[in-house]
C-alpha positions in Angstrom: -22.5 60.8 54.2 -23.6 57.5 54.0 -24.4 55.2 56.8 -23.3 51.8 57.3 -24.7 49.2 59.7 -21.8 47.2 61.3 -22.8 43.5 62.5 -20.1 41.2 64.4 -19.9 39.9 67.6 -16.0 41.2 68.4 -16.0 44.8 69.4 -12.6 44.7 68.3 -13.4 44.2 64.8 -16.6 46.7 65.1 -14.2 49.5 66.3 -11.6 48.5 63.7 -14.4 49.0 60.9 -15.3 52.4 62.2 -11.7 53.9 62.3 -11.1 52.7 58.9 -14.3 54.2 57.8 -15.7 57.3 59.7 -12.4 59.2 57.9 -14.0 58.6 54.4 -17.3 60.1 55.5 -19.1 57.2 56.8 -21.3 57.4 60.0 -21.5 53.9 61.4 -23.7 51.5 63.6 -23.0 48.3 64.9 -24.5 45.7 66.4 -23.1 42.3 68.2 -26.1 40.3 67.3 -28.5 39.7 64.5 -31.3 40.3 66.7 -29.6 44.1 67.5 -28.8 44.5 63.7 -32.6 44.1 62.7 -33.7 46.0 65.8 -31.3 48.9 64.2 -32.4 48.4 60.4 -36.3 48.9 61.8 -35.4 52.4 63.6 -33.0 53.8 61.3 -32.1 54.0 57.3 -28.8 52.4 56.3 -26.8 52.5 52.7 -24.7 49.3 53.6 -24.9 46.2 56.0 -21.3 44.8 56.9 -22.1 41.5 58.3 -19.8 38.7 59.9 -21.0 35.3 59.2 -20.2 33.4 62.4 -22.5 35.1 65.5 -24.2 33.6 68.3 -27.8 32.8 67.6 -28.9 34.3 64.3 -25.7 33.8 61.8 -24.6 36.3 59.1 -25.9 33.5 56.4 -29.7 33.7 57.9 -29.1 37.8 58.8 -28.2 38.3 55.3 -31.7 36.7 53.7 -33.4 38.7 55.9 -32.0 42.1 54.8 -32.5 40.9 51.2 -36.1 40.1 51.8 -36.8 43.3 54.3 -34.7 46.0 53.1 -33.0 47.2 49.9 -29.6 48.2 51.0 -26.4 46.1 49.8 -25.1 43.3 52.4 -21.1 42.8 52.1 -20.1 39.6 54.2 -16.6 40.4 56.1 -15.4 37.2 57.5 -12.3 34.7 58.0 -14.5 32.1 56.5 -12.2 31.6 53.3 -13.4 28.6 51.9 -14.7 28.5 47.9 -17.9 26.9 49.1 -18.8 29.4 51.9 -18.0 32.2 49.2 -20.3 30.7 46.5 -23.0 30.6 49.2 -22.5 34.0 50.8 -23.2 35.4 47.0 -26.0 32.8 46.1 -27.7 34.3 49.8 -27.2 37.7 48.5 -24.3 39.2 49.1 -23.3 42.1 47.2 -19.3 41.3 48.0 -17.5 38.8 50.2 -14.3 40.0 52.1 -12.2 37.8 53.9 -10.5 38.7 57.3 -7.7 40.1 57.6 -8.2 42.5 55.2 -6.6 45.8 53.5 -8.1 48.9 54.4 -7.9 50.7 51.1 -9.0 47.8 49.5 -12.1 47.9 52.0 -12.7 51.2 51.1 -12.3 50.8 47.4 -14.5 47.5 47.6 -16.9 49.1 49.6 -17.5 52.4 47.2 -17.6 50.4 44.2 -20.5 48.4 45.5 -22.4 51.3 46.6 -21.7 53.0 43.3 -23.7 49.8 41.7 -26.6 50.1 44.2 -27.0 53.8 43.7 -27.8 55.3 40.5 -25.3 57.7 38.9 -26.7 61.2 37.8 -23.7 63.3 37.1 -20.2 62.5 34.9 -16.9 62.5 36.6 -14.8 64.8 34.5 -11.5 66.7 34.6 -12.2 69.3 32.2 -14.8 69.9 29.5 -12.8 67.9 26.9 -12.1 64.5 28.9 -15.2 62.6 30.7 -15.0 59.5 32.9 -19.2 58.7 32.8 -19.9 56.4 35.8 -23.5 55.4 34.4 -22.5 54.3 30.8 -18.7 52.8 31.8 -17.7 55.2 28.8 -14.6 57.7 28.7 -14.5 60.1 26.1 -12.3 62.6 25.0 -12.8 65.9 22.8 -16.2 63.7 22.3 -14.6 60.8 21.2 -15.3 57.1 23.0 -12.1 55.4 23.8 -12.6 51.9 23.5 -12.1 50.2 26.6 -12.4 46.8 28.6 -14.6 46.6 31.4 -11.7 45.6 33.5 -9.5 48.8 31.5 -12.6 51.5 32.7 -12.4 50.1 36.2 -8.5 50.7 36.6 -8.8 53.9 35.3 -12.1 54.9 37.1 -10.5 53.8 40.3 -7.1 55.2 39.9 -8.6 58.7 38.7 -11.2 59.3 42.1 -8.2 59.0 44.1 -5.8 60.9 42.7 -2.3 60.8 44.3 -2.8 57.8 46.0 -0.2 54.8 45.1 -1.9 51.7 44.6 -0.3 48.3 44.4 -0.3 45.9 41.8 -1.7 43.4 44.7 -4.5 45.8 45.6 -5.7 46.3 42.2 -6.1 42.7 41.5 -8.0 42.5 45.0 -10.5 45.2 43.7 -10.6 44.8 39.8 -10.0 41.3 39.5 -11.5 40.0 43.2 -9.9 37.9 46.1 -10.7 34.8 44.6 -8.9 35.5 41.4 -6.0 33.2 40.0 -4.3 36.1 37.6 -0.9 37.5 38.5 -0.9 40.7 39.4 1.6 41.2 36.3 -1.2 41.0 34.6 -2.0 44.8 35.5 1.0 45.9 33.4 -0.2 44.7 30.3 -4.0 46.0 30.7 -2.1 49.8 31.6 0.2 49.2 28.4 -3.4 49.0 26.8 -4.7 51.7 28.6 -1.7 54.0 27.7 -1.9 53.0 24.1 -5.6 53.9 23.8 -5.4 57.0 25.3 -2.1 58.2 23.0 -3.9 57.1 20.2 -7.4 59.5 21.1 -4.6 62.2 21.4 -5.4 62.4 25.5 -1.9 63.3 27.2 -2.0 60.1 29.5 1.6 60.3 30.5 0.9 63.4 32.4 -1.8 61.6 34.6 -1.0 58.0 35.0 2.2 57.4 36.1 3.8 54.2 37.0 5.6 54.0 40.4 8.3 51.3 40.4 8.6 48.4 41.9 5.0 49.3 43.9 2.2 49.7 41.2 0.7 52.7 39.9 -1.2 56.6 40.6 -3.3 59.0 39.1 -1.5 62.5 39.1 -4.1 64.9 38.6 -7.2 65.8 39.9 -10.2 64.0 38.1 -13.7 65.6 39.8 -14.1 69.4 39.3 
């Protein structure tokens, strides 16, 4: 189980984040000020920090800098400040991601998973069976030992869908997770990427139509379990 530190001066937001995270096996501690958060960081080890920007006393910006200097944990800013300059500032100060309130629960969880996946070395591959392998470390998918040539976006799409079998992802959710919140790309781009993925998997001999399903008018779903 991963341990998450939530720092937000609004108790309702703390409780909402805990409500979303707890079913996904995240253990959450919360703080209302940067000072309280620093005390918790001294006493406990955390895998991730979720920071609001506007707080009394030390701001989330400043807290992000302190965490970057003193602790080796990823930081996600979760804030209502959506101006481009604020987003850029967050990344320049060391934030690993920047999520704007209000946010979608599935997108939040997927982006937290993605940040943790990047920050924690992967030692195992995710497989469906002996002949189909999704290797998280090398960002490569192979079938019967042969690599399927995918772009980074195509790999990330398949990895996300296959990691959550039976879950339907809307096109706009996939855009938020894979392309990011600040993209100008239209969500129909997802369809063209899915078409390319299907073509590449078919050329490799993989029965992609048994796994990757279109949910008409909504989005896409990976049909079968990936992990053993």
